[in-house]
N, C-alpha and C positions, 0 to 999 in steps of 0.2 A: 460731431457725433462719433462715439467709439465704434469700432468695427465689430461685426458679428463674428464671434469665434465659432468655427464650424469643424465638425468631424465628419468625414465621409466613410460610410461602411458599404462596401459592395464586393462580392466575391470575384468579379471579373476585372482583371487588370486594365483592360482596354477601357472599360467604363470608368474606372477610377481615374485613369489618365485623362479621359475626355472631360470628366467633371472638374478635374484640377485645372485643365486648360481653359475651360469655360468660366469657372467661378473664381479662379485665382487672379483674374484680371479685373474683377469687380472691386471698386474702391471701398464698398461697404462690407466686404467679406474678407475674413482672414482664415485660411485653412490651417488648422493646428494639428490635425492627425488623420490617419487612415486606418481602416480595419478591413480584413478579408473575410470575416465570418461573424456570426452573432456573438460568440463568446469574446472575440477581440473587440467588438463594438462596446460590450460592457466594460472591458478592461480600459479601452481608450476613454470612455466616458468618465470612469473613476479617476483616470490619470489627468485628464485635461479639463473636466467639468465645462464643456463647451456651452455656448449660448443655444446652439441648435445641433442636433445629431441628424444627419441625412442618411437614412438607413434603407437599404434594399429590402424588399418584402421577402424574398426567398434566397436564403444563404445556407451553407453547411453548418453543422454543429447545432446552431440555434437559428431559426428563421427570424425575420424582422419583428413580427408581433411578439414572439416568445421573448426575445431580447428586450423589446420595449417594456413588456410587463415586468420583467425583473428589474430593469433600470428605474422605472416609475415606482416600483415597490420600495426601492432604497432611496430614490431621489424624487419625491412627489412633484417637485417643481420642474423636472426635466422636460425639455421641449424637443419632441422628436417628430420629424417629417419622414413619412414612409414614401419610398420611391419604388415604382413597379413598372413592368413592361405593359401591363394592362390593368384596367379597373375591374379586376375580378371580384365578384361579390364576396367570396369566401375570404379573400385577403383584406378587402376593405372592412368587412365586419370584424375580423380578427384584430386589425389595426386599431379601430375605434375602441373596441372592448379592452384592448391592452393599455390604452391611455395615450395613443398618438394624437398630436395636435393637428396633423394634416396628412394628406395622401395625394400624391401627384404622379402622373404617368411620365415615362421616359420620352414620350413623343412631344412633351411640352417644349416650348421655345426657351432659350436661355433667359429671356426677360421674365417669362412666366415662372421659371424656377427660382430666379433671384427674388421676385416678388413674394413667392410662397415662403422662402426662407426668412425674408424680412418680416412678413406677417406673423409667422410662427414665433420668431424671436420676440415680437411685440406682444405675445400672449394670445394672438387671434388664431382661430381654427381655419384651416384652409382645405377645402375639398372641391374638386372640379365639378362644374355644373352637371356633367353627364351622370354623376353618381349621387346627385342630390335626392332622387327618389329613394335610393337605398338608405341614405341618412334619415330620411323621413320615416321609413319603415322601422328602422332601429329605434328612433325616438318614440314612435307609436308603441312599439313593444315594451319600452321602458315605462309607458304609462299604464300598463296592465296592473291591476291591483293584486295583492297577495291572494285574495279570494278567487279572482279570475284565473290566476295561475294554478291554484289548487283544483279548480274545475277542469282546466286543461289536463292536468295530471291524471285526474279520474277518467277523462275522456280517452286518454292514451291507454288506460287499462281496460277500456271497453265497458265501463259501468253505465248503467241506464240512468235516466233522470231520477227515478225513484231511489235508486241506490245512492246516487250522489247526494240527494236531498237528505236521506237518513244519516249519512256520514257527516254532513256539514251542519245538520240541525236546522235546516230551513225547509220551506215548502217547495213542491215541484215548480210552482210558478216562479219562485225565486231562482231556481236553477235555470228555467227557461229565459229569465231576464238576463242572467249572466251569459248564457249562450248567445243571445241576440247581440249583446254588447261585444262579446268576443268575435263573433262573425263579422261585425262591422269594423272593428279595429284591425282584424287580421285579413279583411277582405276575402273571407272564406265563405263558400256556399253551404257547407255542411260540416258535421262533426269530423269526418275523416279528413277533409281538406284543412280544417282548423289545426288538427294535430300535425299534419304534414307541414304546414306553414310554420308552426311553432318549433318543430324539430329543425327545419331549414334555417330559421333565424336564430337558433341557439337558445330559445326560451325554455325548451324542454331538451333534456339530454337522455 
């Protein structure tokens, strides 16, 4: 089986050195390049077209998710694994929305890291179990219909059910049905919490 060509992007020299020492000994992996920031990660990807890009979540110039979004925009088949010190909700959400295939924390063992790289190279998504609830939340948000998102936007503007019904051309009972479904999907108790959750999850901006 051919070796997995890997580019490592991290702004800390010691981390890059440690990853090189850890992964360079693995027979299934060939390290072909390094990057010190997000822009260099893009340059190295364009130069080497690696099988996997292992990218730190937070770097200068461009952070991991921003660089991931640009790379995936140019190379839709790019396979990027985000590496971070913590499973921070904001970082995980940004990584997924940018098109990353996986997210792994730096406290993972070498075997876990290698397994993640192998899985991502094979086209599989890799996210640690502790952030699965967040993945489920993001997937739930993606299941919102356009009409439900429109209702959320009106809620954010402070409109009443009657005003929303008039603007959408539906009855107030229809608005109430949308609200009930929204509250269930967002696990919100009321209109204010629904808007807050939608903003937190990036459904509304």
